[in-house]
VEXMARTI-466463 format. One record per residue (C-alpha): residue in three letters; x, y, z. Coordinates in Angstrom, 3 decimals. Layout:
# VEXMARTI-466463
<r residu="Ala" xx="X" yy="Y" zz="Z"/>
...
//
This chain:
# VEXMARTI-466463
<r residu="Met" xx="194.276" yy="-238.091" zz="158.498"/>
<r residu="Gly" xx="193.560" yy="-234.455" zz="159.362"/>
<r residu="Thr" xx="196.156" yy="-233.274" zz="156.848"/>
<r residu="Met" xx="194.535" yy="-235.321" zz="154.082"/>
<r residu="Thr" xx="191.129" yy="-233.828" zz="154.899"/>
<r residu="Met" xx="192.563" yy="-230.312" zz="154.794"/>
<r residu="Leu" xx="194.217" yy="-231.008" zz="151.428"/>
<r residu="Leu" xx="190.962" yy="-232.338" zz="149.988"/>
<r residu="Ala" xx="189.049" yy="-229.325" zz="151.316"/>
<r residu="Glu" xx="191.571" yy="-226.921" zz="149.770"/>
<r residu="Ala" xx="191.396" yy="-228.788" zz="146.448"/>
<r residu="Ala" xx="187.594" yy="-228.595" zz="146.463"/>
<r residu="Val" xx="187.703" yy="-224.836" zz="147.074"/>
<r residu="Ala" xx="190.202" yy="-224.362" zz="144.255"/>
<r residu="Leu" xx="187.989" yy="-226.106" zz="141.651"/>
<r residu="Pro" xx="186.310" yy="-223.732" zz="139.180"/>
<r residu="Asn" xx="182.523" yy="-223.482" zz="139.294"/>
<r residu="Pro" xx="181.393" yy="-222.004" zz="135.966"/>
<r residu="Asp" xx="177.804" yy="-220.934" zz="135.320"/>
<r residu="Pro" xx="175.839" yy="-223.238" zz="133.028"/>
<r residu="Ile" xx="175.612" yy="-221.853" zz="129.503"/>
<r residu="Gln" xx="173.298" yy="-223.234" zz="126.851"/>
<r residu="Pro" xx="175.258" yy="-224.467" zz="123.827"/>
<r residu="Pro" xx="174.450" yy="-222.779" zz="120.519"/>
<r residu="Gly" xx="171.867" yy="-224.546" zz="118.398"/>
<r residu="Thr" xx="170.008" yy="-226.161" zz="121.312"/>
<r residu="Glu" xx="167.138" yy="-223.687" zz="121.512"/>
<r residu="Gly" xx="164.749" yy="-226.415" zz="120.317"/>
<r residu="Ile" xx="165.414" yy="-228.430" zz="123.454"/>
<r residu="Thr" xx="164.140" yy="-225.626" zz="125.678"/>
<r residu="Ser" xx="160.999" yy="-225.422" zz="123.535"/>
<r residu="Ile" xx="160.441" yy="-229.149" zz="123.957"/>
<r residu="Met" xx="160.970" yy="-228.862" zz="127.728"/>
<r residu="Gly" xx="158.368" yy="-226.083" zz="127.825"/>
<r residu="Trp" xx="155.885" yy="-228.238" zz="125.918"/>
<r residu="Val" xx="156.500" yy="-231.207" zz="128.219"/>
<r residu="Lys" xx="156.017" yy="-229.008" zz="131.293"/>
<r residu="Trp" xx="152.781" yy="-227.595" zz="129.874"/>
<r residu="Leu" xx="151.502" yy="-231.087" zz="129.029"/>
<r residu="Ala" xx="152.424" yy="-232.454" zz="132.470"/>
<r residu="Leu" xx="150.620" yy="-229.589" zz="134.212"/>
<r residu="Ala" xx="147.574" yy="-230.105" zz="131.962"/>
<r residu="Ile" xx="147.509" yy="-233.790" zz="132.955"/>
<r residu="Cys" xx="147.688" yy="-232.794" zz="136.636"/>
<r residu="Ile" xx="144.770" yy="-230.397" zz="136.178"/>
<r residu="Val" xx="142.688" yy="-233.119" zz="134.520"/>
<r residu="Gly" xx="143.652" yy="-235.502" zz="137.328"/>
<r residu="Leu" xx="142.496" yy="-232.997" zz="139.942"/>
<r residu="Met" xx="139.207" yy="-232.545" zz="138.105"/>
<r residu="Val" xx="138.640" yy="-236.300" zz="137.880"/>
<r residu="Ala" xx="139.508" yy="-236.830" zz="141.544"/>
<r residu="Gly" xx="137.145" yy="-234.010" zz="142.549"/>
<r residu="Ala" xx="134.346" yy="-235.408" zz="140.407"/>
<r residu="Leu" xx="134.818" yy="-238.899" zz="141.837"/>
<r residu="Met" xx="134.852" yy="-237.449" zz="145.334"/>
<r residu="Ala" xx="131.589" yy="-235.610" zz="144.687"/>
<r residu="Ile" xx="129.910" yy="-238.669" zz="143.170"/>
<r residu="Gln" xx="131.050" yy="-241.073" zz="145.856"/>
<r residu="Ser" xx="130.298" yy="-238.727" zz="148.739"/>
<r residu="Arg" xx="126.633" yy="-239.517" zz="148.156"/>
<r residu="Arg" xx="127.514" yy="-243.162" zz="148.791"/>
<r residu="Gly" xx="129.639" yy="-242.354" zz="151.848"/>
<r residu="Glu" xx="132.957" yy="-243.173" zz="150.147"/>
<r residu="Gly" xx="134.249" yy="-239.652" zz="149.404"/>
<r residu="Gly" xx="137.220" yy="-239.629" zz="151.771"/>
<r residu="Glu" xx="139.229" yy="-242.129" zz="149.722"/>
<r residu="His" xx="140.074" yy="-239.545" zz="147.082"/>
<r residu="Ala" xx="141.830" yy="-237.085" zz="149.385"/>
<r residu="Gly" xx="145.066" yy="-239.027" zz="148.853"/>
<r residu="Lys" xx="144.656" yy="-238.821" zz="145.084"/>
<r residu="Ile" xx="144.179" yy="-235.067" zz="145.294"/>
<r residu="Gly" xx="147.260" yy="-234.779" zz="147.498"/>
<r residu="Met" xx="149.336" yy="-236.769" zz="145.008"/>
<r residu="Ala" xx="148.122" yy="-234.621" zz="142.105"/>
<r residu="Leu" xx="148.946" yy="-231.432" zz="144.019"/>
<r residu="Gly" xx="152.367" yy="-232.853" zz="144.873"/>
<r residu="Gly" xx="152.900" yy="-233.522" zz="141.166"/>
<r residu="Val" xx="151.985" yy="-229.928" zz="140.338"/>
<r residu="Ile" xx="154.523" yy="-228.658" zz="142.873"/>
<r residu="Val" xx="157.318" yy="-230.895" zz="141.575"/>
<r residu="Ile" xx="156.584" yy="-230.098" zz="137.915"/>
<r residu="Ser" xx="156.362" yy="-226.359" zz="138.543"/>
<r residu="Ala" xx="159.539" yy="-226.262" zz="140.580"/>
<r residu="Ala" xx="161.560" yy="-228.747" zz="138.470"/>
<r residu="Gly" xx="163.986" yy="-226.158" zz="137.111"/>
<r residu="Ala" xx="164.548" yy="-224.571" zz="140.517"/>
<r residu="Leu" xx="164.997" yy="-227.996" zz="142.164"/>
<r residu="Val" xx="167.639" yy="-229.061" zz="139.659"/>
<r residu="Gly" xx="169.412" yy="-225.712" zz="140.023"/>
<r residu="Phe" xx="169.411" yy="-226.072" zz="143.800"/>
<r residu="Leu" xx="170.734" yy="-229.617" zz="143.698"/>
<r residu="Met" xx="173.460" yy="-228.697" zz="141.203"/>
<r residu="Ser" xx="174.693" yy="-225.828" zz="143.372"/>
<r residu="Ala" xx="174.888" yy="-227.947" zz="146.515"/>
//
């Protein structure tokens, strides 16, 4: 069993690991990804504004604390959207 593990480990080390290269003629895809990222971040900003406005309105009624979770989710979305490229790169290299 140990010999098989060593053989598999040696085979994994011997595999080539080329850098990702964008194929010619696919520049439009990167433009679309940029637009989608911009739109997603704009939606997150609007969501934060709405959650803040609802928090301000409902704080007068004593219900303002409910929206802290919504703000946290919107901020989490901003982090994931902003770091999407880096996250995929990290996961692909692992």
